[in-house]
N, C-alpha and C positions, 0 to 999 in steps of 0.2 A: 692645793687641792681644788679650790674654787676656780682658779685660772684654767687648769686642765679641763675641768667639767664644762666650763663655758665654751672653750675652743671645740671640745668634742660634740657638744650639743649643737653648736652652729653648723658643724660639718654634717651631722645627721639631718638637720633641717634643710640644709642646702641640697643634699642628695634627694630628699623626699620631694622638694620643689621641682627638681629636674625630672624625676619620674612622673609627677603630676602633670607637668607641662607636656611631656611626651604622650601621656594618655589622652590629654585634651586634643592635641594635634592629630593623633590617630583617629580619635572619634569623629573629628570634624571632616575627615576624608573618607570615612567608611559609613555604610548604611547599617547602623546598629539597631537591633531590636532588643529592648530591655527584657530580661527574663521575668516571667510571671511570678508574682509573689503569692498568688491565690492557688494553692494546691488542693483546696477543699472541693470535693465532688458533691453536687446536689442530686439527690435521689428523688424521683417522682413517685409519690405514694399512689398506688392503684387501688381504688375503692371497689369492693365487691358489690354484687347486687344486694341491696338491703334485704334483710330478713327481720321482719318486725316480730318482736316477742313482747307481748304486754306484761308489764311488771306491776304487781299489786302495790298501790300506794296506801290506801285506807279502805275500810269497810265500815258498815254500821249506819249507812245513810238510808233514808226512806224515799224511794223513787226519785233519784236525782235527775234534774231536767236541764241544768246549765252549769258550766264551770267558768269562772271569771277570775281575773287578777287585777290589782291596781296598777296604775301607770308607773309607780315607783320601782325602779330597777332593783332597789335594795330590799324590796318587800317580797319575801318568798312565799307568802300565804296564797292559798287557793280558796275561793269562795264558791260554795256549791249550793244551788237552789234545790229545794225539795218540793215536790209537786203540791204537798198539802199547805205550803205557805211559809216555810222557814228557810233561812239562809244559814248554812253551817260553814265554819272555818276549818281548813286543814292547814296546819302549821308547816313551816319549812322542814321540820323534822318528821312530817307525815303523821302528826297526831291530830285526830279529830276532836275538836273541843266540844265539851258537853253543852255549854251554854250557846244558844243560837246567836248569830250576829244580828238577826232580825226575825221576829215571829209575828206574822200577820195572818196566821191560820184562821182567825176568827172572821176574816174578810173573804177568804179564798174558797172557791169551789174546786177542791183538789181531787178530781176523778176523771178517768178517761184521758182525753187530750186536753182537758182544762187544768187549771192550777196556776202556781207561780212558775212562769216559763222562761223568763229572761232577766239578765242583770248586766249592767254596764257602769263602770266608774267614770266620772268626769275626768277629762284630761288634766285638770288642775285639782284633782281630788286632795292632794296633800295640802293645798291652800284652802279650799272651800268645803271639803268633806262631803261633797254631793255624790250620790249614786242614783241610778235610775232602774226601775224594774217594770216588767210586764206581767200582769196577772189577770185571771178571770174571776169575777166576783160570784157570789152565791146566786145572784139573779142573772148570771150568764152574760156579763158585760166585760169586755176587755178594757183594762185600765192601764195607761202609761203614766207613771208617777215618779216623783223624786223624793228621796229621803236624805237624811244627813247623819253622818257619824256622830256619836256622842263624845263626851270627854274621854270615855273608855274606848280606846282604838279598836278593841275587839267586839264592840257592841254599837249598834245604831240607835238613834233616838226614835222610838216608835211613835212619838207624837209630832214628828217633823214632816209628815207627808204633805206634799203639794201635788195635786192631781193636774196633769198636763192635758190629757185628752182621754175620751172614752168612746167606745163604739159597742152597740148592742150586738151580740152574736145570735144570729137566727137559728143556728143549730149548734150542738155541743162539740163538733169536731172542726178541724182545719182552722185553728186559731193563730197559726204562725207562732210568734212568741219571742223572737230574737230582738234585742236592742243592742246597738253598737255605735260607737263614735267613729266617724270616718276621719281620714287624714286632713279633711277640710275643717274639722272641729264641730261639724253638725252631727246631730243624733239621727241615726237611721233606724227605722222600725219596720219589721216584716210582719205582714198580716195575711192570713189565709182568706179564701173566698167566702167564708161564712159557713161552710160545711154542707152537710148532706152528701150526695153523690152527683157528680156531673155538673156542679154549679148550676142548679135549676133556675136561678134568677139571673144568671149571666153577669154576676157582680164583678168578676175579674176584668171584664171589658167595659164596665160602666164607670166613668170618671166622676159621677156624682156621689160615689161611695168610696170610702178608703179601704174596703175589703178587697182582698186579692191584689194588694199593692205593696210596693216598697215606698215608705214615707221618708221625708227628709225635713227636719225642723232645726231651728236655731234656739237652743235653750239658754243662751247667754243674753238674749234680748227679748223684749216683750214680756207680757204677763198673761198666761204662763209661758208663752214662747212666741217667737216670730217665725214667719215663713221666709226663707232665703230669697233674695231678689231674683236669683237666677233659676229658681225651680221651674221646670219646663211647662207646667200647666197653670202657672200663676195668673196669666192673662187670658186663659181659656174660659169662656162663659159657661157657668154651671159646674165646672170641674173643681174638685177639692184641691186647693193650692198646695197642700202638703205632699201631694203625690209626686214621687220621683220616677217610678216605673210601674207598668201595669201588666196584666196577663199572667198572674201567679196563682197557683192552686193552693199550695201550702208550703211556703218557704221555711222548711224546718232546718234552720241554721244557715246563716250567712256570715261572711267574715271579709276583712280587708287584708291584702298582702302587705305585710310590714315593710317590704322592700320597695314596692312601686305603687301601692295604693289601689291595685286592681280589686274589684269587688266580686267575690265568689258567692253564688246563690244556689243552694241545693233545694230544688223544688220537687216535692213528693208527687208522684204520678197517681193516676186513677187505677188502671188495671193492666197496663201494658208497659209503660216506660217510666223510669226514674231519670231525672235530668239534672245536669249541672250547667248553669248559666254563668258567664263571666263578662262583667262590664269593665271595660278598660278605664283606667284612672282619668284619662282625658275626656271621658264621656260628659256630655251636657245633660244627661238624663233623658227621659221620655221613651225609653225602650219598652216595647210591648213583647212579652215573652210567649204570647200566643194562647194561653188557656182562656176559655174552654174550646176555642176553635181548634186548637191543636194540643195534643198530649205529646210533649217532646217535639219530634219532627213529623209526627203522624196526625192526620186529620182526626178530630174527635167529634165535634158537633159544629158544623159550619152553616147551620140554618138561620142564624141571626147575627147581624152586625159583624160579619167576618170579612177579612180582606184576603188577598192572595198571599201565598206562603212567603213570598219575598218581602212582604211588608212587616213580618214579624222577626224578632231576633231569635235565631235558632240556638239551641243548646250547643255547647262546645263538645259535649259527649252525653250519652245516655246509655242505660243498660236495661235489660229485660227482667222479667220476673221468674226466670229459671232458677233452679237450685234454692228454692224457698225464699228468694228475694222479694221484698214488697214495699220497702220504704227507705229512701235515702236519708242519711243523717249527715249534714254538712260539717266540714271541719275547717282546717287551716293549712296555709302554705307554711312549711317548716322554714323558719329563719333563725333557729337557735345556733349555738356555737359548739355544742358538745357532740353532734353527730353529723359530720361533714357529708356523708353519703346521702343524707335526706334533704339537703339544701335545695330549695326551689320546688319541691314536690308537694302537691296539694293532697292532704290526707282526708279521707271520709269513709263512711261505712254504711252498712245496711242493717236496719233495726231487726228485721226478721231472720235473716240468714246468719248474722254475726260476722259477715265478711268485712275485712278491712282492705281498702284500696288506696292507691295513690295515683294521681293523674299528672302527666307531664306534657308540656307543649314543645313539640319537636318540629321546628321550622313551620309553625302554623298548623301542624297536625297534632291533635290531642290523642294521647294514648292512656288507656286505663290498665293498671297492673294490680293483680291480686296480691296484697302484701301479707295477709294472714287470714286463716279461717279460725274463728273463735266461737265459743258457746255462749257469747254474751249478747244481751239485748242492748245494743249500742244506742243510747238515747241522746248523747251530746258529746261534743269535743270541747276542749278548752286549751288555753296556753298560759303558762306562768309568765312572770315579768321578764324572764330571760329567754323566752321563746320556745321552751320545751313543751311538747304536746301531750295531752292527756285525753282520755275518754271515760265515760261512765256507763255502767250497766244499770238500767232502770229496775230490773228484777231483783238482783242480788245486792243492790245498794253499795257498789264498790266503785272506786276510781283507780284507773290504771295509767301508767306512764308508757308511751310508745318508745320502745328501745330497739335499736338496730343491733341484733346479736351477731350479725355477719361481719361487722366492722369494728366492734368494741371489744 
């Protein structure tokens, strides 16, 4: 049996070798194209025009003025400042915690445009526990200060305050209020022109005051801070070295694009135009956005210390006060991962009309699109640690998530 099996097996192997040799010889003399093994067809997903439908996240807040999150991608909490001087936590499950994260209401003048206005967490918050706030005191002074989280992660240490800088507000309006860390690690601070109407003392164009300016400071050096060596007016005689940009009326919310570092500044207008200014990430600072000489792209008061229009940095877009619009509320460029059709769009709104917009840059031409008309008094925008966008209603004390119902 074994001998027959062996002889048979060798015969089969020999025949297979002859066939294989023949195939190789044929292939060598022919132009052969191997058949494709990939029969899978890739379908391109076409996104519809976004339709923004605000989704209620939580309510029960008192005059929310800012929404912030920590740099920790695993931290789903939202931190909401209330005008009267408290910071509240909204959990990842959308629960509003009863105990404030911080309560400094005894120090804050929380009325009108004053109050606790801004919050930013240090880029290394998970290591140092530092966060920074902007508030107006009872004697009408803006304070930029640092606090530290306590051993209880949902509560700050109320005794840990370290004041960085102060500026007396001559009038009760146009306080600015935003604080935010840029991609360079420096803290940026937006301050209004000091108030009243028409910037009567022309502070926004005056470099001897920090009012009407964007500031840039280094909170990781110095005591209480250092001025970055490349700030544009550091070597200018008489100028405040903290100044990064000038000519702002009331920058009510600014933000950095998480993808490229561009700075978006929404500057509230006087009576004609609301404007959006965009400073490219490669900027060396020193831009003059024109106020009070110009309101948006239009002359306002050119009687004192004004230059030609080409010497100012014009807004990338502006809108008028039709349809009950009156005050721009700046937002963020969407860089989340859950709503693909929103990617790269800058979202913002109008406090008076409740209109939600997004802006896009199409080959250097900026376009404004009405995303939704709402009944809300849009006081601020915010983003969570994963890049999802939210806004708050000052009047009803609620926070909403921006959802694209057309593509979800």
